[in-house]
FIFILUM-608588 format. One line per 3 residues: number of its first residue (from 1); for each residue x, y, z of C-alpha. Coordinates in steps of 0.25 Angstrom, whole numbers, plus 5000, padded with zeros to 4 digits. Each point is the difference from the previous one (the first is absolute). Layout:
N
NUM> X Y Z ~ ... .
This chain:
367
1> 4917 4984 5102 ~ 5013 4994 5004 ~ 5007 5004 5013 .
4> 5014 4998 4994 ~ 5009 5010 4993 ~ 4998 5015 4997 .
7> 4988 5005 4993 ~ 5008 5004 4988 ~ 5005 4986 4998 .
10> 4987 4994 5001 ~ 4995 5010 4989 ~ 5010 4995 4990 .
13> 4994 4993 4988 ~ 5011 4989 4996 ~ 5007 5002 4987 .
16> 4993 4991 4989 ~ 5010 4994 4991 ~ 4998 4995 4986 .
19> 4993 4986 5000 ~ 5010 4988 4998 ~ 4998 4991 4988 .
22> 4998 4988 5009 ~ 4988 5007 5008 ~ 4993 5004 4986 .
25> 5002 4986 4995 ~ 4994 4994 5013 ~ 4988 5010 5000 .
28> 4996 4999 4986 ~ 5004 4986 4997 ~ 5011 5004 4990 .
31> 5013 4994 4995 ~ 5011 5008 5006 ~ 5008 4999 4987 .
34> 4989 5007 4993 ~ 4999 5012 5009 ~ 5007 5013 4997 .
37> 5004 5009 5011 ~ 5001 5015 4997 ~ 4996 5005 5014 .
40> 5013 5003 5008 ~ 5010 5007 4991 ~ 5009 4989 5000 .
43> 5011 4997 4989 ~ 4994 4991 4990 ~ 5014 4994 4998 .
46> 5002 4996 5014 ~ 5013 4998 5007 ~ 5013 5003 4992 .
49> 5009 4988 4997 ~ 5011 5008 5006 ~ 4992 5001 5013 .
52> 4997 4985 5000 ~ 5015 4997 4999 ~ 5003 5009 5011 .
55> 4989 4994 5009 ~ 5005 4986 4997 ~ 5014 5004 5005 .
58> 4994 5007 5012 ~ 4991 4988 5004 ~ 5012 4992 5006 .
61> 5001 5010 5011 ~ 4985 5001 5004 ~ 5003 4993 5014 .
64> 5006 5014 5004 ~ 4993 5013 5002 ~ 5001 5010 4989 .
67> 5009 5012 5000 ~ 4992 5009 5009 ~ 5007 5012 4994 .
70> 5000 4995 4986 ~ 5014 5004 4997 ~ 5001 4995 4986 .
73> 4987 5005 4995 ~ 5002 5013 5006 ~ 5014 5001 4993 .
76> 4993 4996 4987 ~ 4989 5011 5002 ~ 5011 5010 5004 .
79> 5008 4998 4988 ~ 4987 5000 4991 ~ 4995 5013 5005 .
82> 5013 5007 5004 ~ 4997 5002 5015 ~ 5006 4995 5013 .
85> 4996 4987 5005 ~ 4996 5006 5013 ~ 4989 5008 4992 .
88> 4992 4987 4997 ~ 4990 4993 5008 ~ 4995 4986 4996 .
91> 4985 4996 5000 ~ 4992 4988 4999 ~ 4995 5006 4987 .
94> 4998 5015 4998 ~ 4987 4998 5008 ~ 5009 4998 5012 .
97> 5007 5013 4998 ~ 4987 5007 4999 ~ 4996 4994 5014 .
100> 5013 5003 5006 ~ 5000 5014 4996 ~ 4986 5002 5007 .
103> 5005 4993 5013 ~ 5013 5008 5000 ~ 4995 5014 4997 .
106> 4985 5001 5004 ~ 4994 5000 5014 ~ 4985 4998 5004 .
109> 4992 5011 4996 ~ 5010 5006 4990 ~ 4997 5002 4985 .
112> 5004 4993 4988 ~ 4998 5006 4986 ~ 4997 4992 4987 .
115> 4991 5000 4988 ~ 4987 4995 4996 ~ 5001 4988 4992 .
118> 5014 4996 5005 ~ 5005 4987 5005 ~ 4991 4994 5011 .
121> 5012 4998 5010 ~ 5002 5015 5002 ~ 4986 5000 5007 .
124> 5003 4987 5007 ~ 5014 5004 5005 ~ 4994 5013 5005 .
127> 4988 4994 5007 ~ 5010 4989 5006 ~ 5007 5010 5008 .
130> 4988 5008 5004 ~ 5003 5011 4990 ~ 4991 5010 4994 .
133> 4998 4999 4985 ~ 5000 5013 4991 ~ 4995 4994 4987 .
136> 5002 5011 4989 ~ 4990 4999 4988 ~ 5006 4994 4987 .
139> 5001 5008 4987 ~ 4998 4991 4988 ~ 5001 4988 5009 .
142> 5014 5005 5004 ~ 5007 5008 5011 ~ 4998 5015 5001 .
145> 5013 5003 5006 ~ 4998 5015 5002 ~ 4987 4996 5008 .
148> 5008 4990 5008 ~ 5010 5010 5004 ~ 4989 5009 5004 .
151> 4993 4989 5008 ~ 5012 4998 5009 ~ 4997 5004 5014 .
154> 5008 5004 5013 ~ 4999 4985 5005 ~ 5003 4994 4986 .
157> 5012 4990 5001 ~ 4999 4992 4988 ~ 4996 5002 4985 .
160> 4998 4988 4990 ~ 5002 5002 4985 ~ 4999 4989 4991 .
163> 5006 5002 4986 ~ 4995 4993 4991 ~ 4988 4999 5009 .
166> 4992 4987 5003 ~ 4989 4997 4997 ~ 4998 5011 4989 .
169> 5014 5000 4993 ~ 5002 5015 5000 ~ 5014 5006 4999 .
172> 5006 5013 5005 ~ 5012 5006 4994 ~ 5013 5003 5006 .
175> 4998 5015 5001 ~ 4987 4999 5006 ~ 5005 4990 5011 .
178> 5012 5009 5003 ~ 4991 5013 5001 ~ 4992 4992 5010 .
181> 5012 4996 5008 ~ 5004 5015 5001 ~ 4987 5003 5006 .
184> 4999 4989 5011 ~ 5005 5004 5014 ~ 5014 4994 5003 .
187> 4993 4993 5012 ~ 4990 4993 4992 ~ 5005 4986 4994 .
190> 4996 4998 4985 ~ 5000 4985 4996 ~ 5001 5000 4984 .
193> 4995 4986 4997 ~ 5005 4996 4987 ~ 4996 4985 4999 .
196> 4997 5001 4985 ~ 5012 5009 4996 ~ 5007 4990 4991 .
199> 4988 4999 4991 ~ 5002 5015 4996 ~ 5004 5003 4986 .
202> 5014 5006 4999 ~ 4995 5014 4997 ~ 4993 5000 5013 .
205> 5010 4994 5009 ~ 5008 5008 5010 ~ 5009 4996 5012 .
208> 4992 5004 5012 ~ 5011 4994 5009 ~ 5008 5012 4997 .
211> 4990 5009 5007 ~ 5003 4993 5013 ~ 5013 5008 5001 .
214> 4993 5013 4999 ~ 4987 4997 5009 ~ 5003 4993 5013 .
217> 4985 4998 5002 ~ 4999 4991 4988 ~ 4998 4985 4999 .
220> 5001 4994 4987 ~ 4993 4986 5000 ~ 5002 4989 4990 .
223> 4996 4985 4998 ~ 5005 4988 4993 ~ 4986 4994 5000 .
226> 4996 5006 4986 ~ 5010 5002 4989 ~ 5010 4991 5007 .
229> 4990 4988 5001 ~ 5003 4997 5015 ~ 4986 5003 5005 .
232> 4999 4987 5008 ~ 5014 5003 5007 ~ 4996 5013 5005 .
235> 5012 5010 4999 ~ 4999 5015 5000 ~ 5009 5011 5004 .
238> 5001 5014 5004 ~ 5010 5011 4997 ~ 5001 5011 5010 .
241> 5010 5008 5008 ~ 5006 4994 5013 ~ 4991 5007 5010 .
244> 4988 4994 4993 ~ 5006 4986 4998 ~ 5005 5000 5014 .
247> 4985 5001 5005 ~ 4995 4991 4990 ~ 5010 4989 5004 .
250> 4996 5001 5014 ~ 4986 4996 4996 ~ 5003 4990 4989 .
253> 4999 4986 5004 ~ 5013 4992 5001 ~ 5002 4990 4989 .
256> 4988 5006 4992 ~ 5006 4996 4986 ~ 5003 4986 5000 .
259> 5013 4993 4994 ~ 4994 4996 4987 ~ 4993 5013 4998 .
262> 5014 5008 5002 ~ 5007 4990 4990 ~ 4989 5001 4990 .
265> 4999 5016 5001 ~ 5015 5001 4998 ~ 5000 4992 4987 .
268> 4987 5007 4995 ~ 5006 5014 5002 ~ 5011 4997 4990 .
271> 4991 4992 4990 ~ 4998 5011 4989 ~ 4996 4991 4990 .
274> 4988 4995 5008 ~ 4996 5014 5003 ~ 5000 5004 4986 .
277> 4992 4988 4996 ~ 4989 5004 5010 ~ 5000 5014 4996 .
280> 4998 4996 4985 ~ 4989 4990 5003 ~ 4993 5011 5009 .
283> 5001 5011 4989 ~ 4994 4990 4990 ~ 4990 4995 5009 .
286> 4995 5014 5004 ~ 4997 5002 4985 ~ 4993 4987 4999 .
289> 4991 5003 5012 ~ 4997 5015 4997 ~ 4997 4997 4985 .
292> 4989 4990 5005 ~ 4995 5010 5010 ~ 4999 5010 4989 .
295> 4993 4990 4991 ~ 4990 4997 5011 ~ 4998 5015 5003 .
298> 5005 4999 5014 ~ 5006 5011 5008 ~ 5014 4997 5006 .
301> 5010 5008 5007 ~ 5013 5001 4992 ~ 5010 4992 5008 .
304> 5015 5001 5003 ~ 5000 4987 5008 ~ 4998 4985 4996 .
307> 4985 5001 5001 ~ 4988 5008 4995 ~ 4988 5005 5007 .
310> 4988 4999 4991 ~ 4985 5004 5003 ~ 4991 4988 4997 .
313> 4986 5007 5002 ~ 4993 5012 5006 ~ 4993 4994 5012 .
316> 5005 4997 5014 ~ 5000 4985 4998 ~ 5007 5000 4986 .
319> 5014 4997 5005 ~ 4996 4989 5010 ~ 4990 4994 4989 .
322> 5010 4999 4989 ~ 5011 4995 5009 ~ 4991 4988 5004 .
325> 4996 4997 4986 ~ 5015 5000 4996 ~ 5004 4991 5012 .
328> 4989 4990 4995 ~ 5008 5000 4987 ~ 5013 4998 5007 .
331> 5006 5014 4999 ~ 5004 5007 5013 ~ 5001 5015 5000 .
334> 4999 5010 5011 ~ 4987 5007 5004 ~ 5003 5014 5007 .
337> 4987 5003 5007 ~ 5008 5001 5013 ~ 5007 5012 4994 .
340> 4987 5007 4997 ~ 5001 4996 4985 ~ 4988 4990 4999 .
343> 4998 5001 4985 ~ 5014 4996 4997 ~ 5010 4988 5000 .
346> 5015 5000 5000 ~ 5006 4991 4991 ~ 5015 4995 5000 .
349> 5007 4999 4987 ~ 5004 4986 4997 ~ 5006 4992 4989 .
352> 4993 5002 4986 ~ 4992 4987 5001 ~ 4995 5004 5014 .
355> 4996 5014 4996 ~ 4993 4994 4988 ~ 4992 4990 5009 .
358> 4996 5012 5009 ~ 4995 5008 4988 ~ 4993 4988 4994 .
361> 4993 4998 5014 ~ 4997 5015 5002 ~ 4993 5000 4986 .
364> 4991 4988 5004 ~ 4997 5007 5013 ~ 4996 5013 4995 .
367> 4991 4995 4989 .
């Protein structure tokens, strides 16, 4: 055993990201151009043209450090969400926000509450600070908020709630969320992780940022990596009251959001046409995929994100086996055995032709 570092750090299993296209091409001797990647919930349209233009302009000043406080991006976000700029914390992706929250509010030995089958980073962030995870069993693959409220203990400092949830795609309505917030003690910080919020159909949308005024212990976390198409630039942000943002900014690394990322995010934030195009494609792609799953008599979890969790067999090796077979055919999806779902795969919704390629490959594999 290593003599370096605390035991709780040595016990961490590093986060496993979706396989890059180049790696799959090398491993299986495939042409990169023929590979379809539906593993990481990325936007199939890529970076919006508005963001590309903004980055080209910002590139002239790359010899200088980025604005450490992100003044212009915070101003744009403050206007968009109708909150003071001082209520915003910028992150190197929303993953950074989740980590910052753990470091800011949890000491070694204190507990953190999150749901079974929720984002792997909640467990990693908890373990990284020596915290104690209280994992609340899921109901229908989603959060059981009453049970999560009941699970809060005297030493609980943080609760993570993903909505929609990754990797299962489940969604919690506004009334349930607010009823939960009412039950959480005021000294326990709640992170409402809304990485997939922009994919919600209009009838399900609500502005959770408004709750921040009512609940001083609430952090609303968002990202530009999904609907806004900026996954490679790593831009996330949190909205919370000043007492919370002050502590988060003491932990936040200086210059954690680079100049190009800040410029691209400002442009994307106001690119309504790009967002609407992505939402339409996602809704149509969801129908395309789920129709195929029903044709194949495969169980899937109804999803509110830009991905679908589908069961591809009954044995403990089903997900890994089907995943490998798909990789050999040049289709990258996400096995979720690490989440305790070894019979399932999470499949991102891509362009129509990418979805079709996946469906064709899946049919071959399952024959």
